[in-house]
C-alpha positions, 0 to 999 in steps of 0.5 A: 543422741543416744543409743537405745534397743528395744525388745517387746511381745505383741500378743496376736490379734487379727490385722497383723499388728506386729507388720502394722506395728514394725512400719509405725515404730520405722516411721518415729525412728525405730528400726529392725536392721543394723549396719555391719560392715557395709551391709544392713543385717535384720536384728532378731524379731521383737527387737528394735533399735534407735537413736534418740534424746534420752529414755523418755525420747525413747519410751514416748516414741514406742508409745506413739508407734503402738499407737499409730498401729493401733489407729491402722488395725482399728477395730483389732487392738494392737496389744503389746505384753511386755516391753524393755527399752534400755540405752546400749553402750559401747562394746555392745553393753547395756546401760539400765536403771534397773541393775535388779532387772538386769541380774535377774534377766541375765541369770535367766538367759544364762539358765536356759543357754547354758544346758544342764549338767547329769552327774557322771553317775546318773543313769539313764532309764528309758 
């Protein structure tokens, strides 16, 4: 079995779609917790991990969870705006087939996490 991580955004809708999706995803082999030492820790919201045969299996499980959650909140519709599923490797690395996507998103994350450095001669105006 290979290890996968999925991130996603769910559009707000009546019927608590996030909770219903999480329940459906857990029933399909995903989890929103990780074991650290002897205790279970929650993952950040909109993040799941799971063990599947391959990427196609992980993708189909995720899609089936969307269908299950949509049925549970019917007549409302579950809309997953974005989703990314990648294989996890040892050492916390991610194996992604689309290296350009990874480079773009790493650059974007670095930009968000690193504060802008103000030049030493810049003046602060109020």
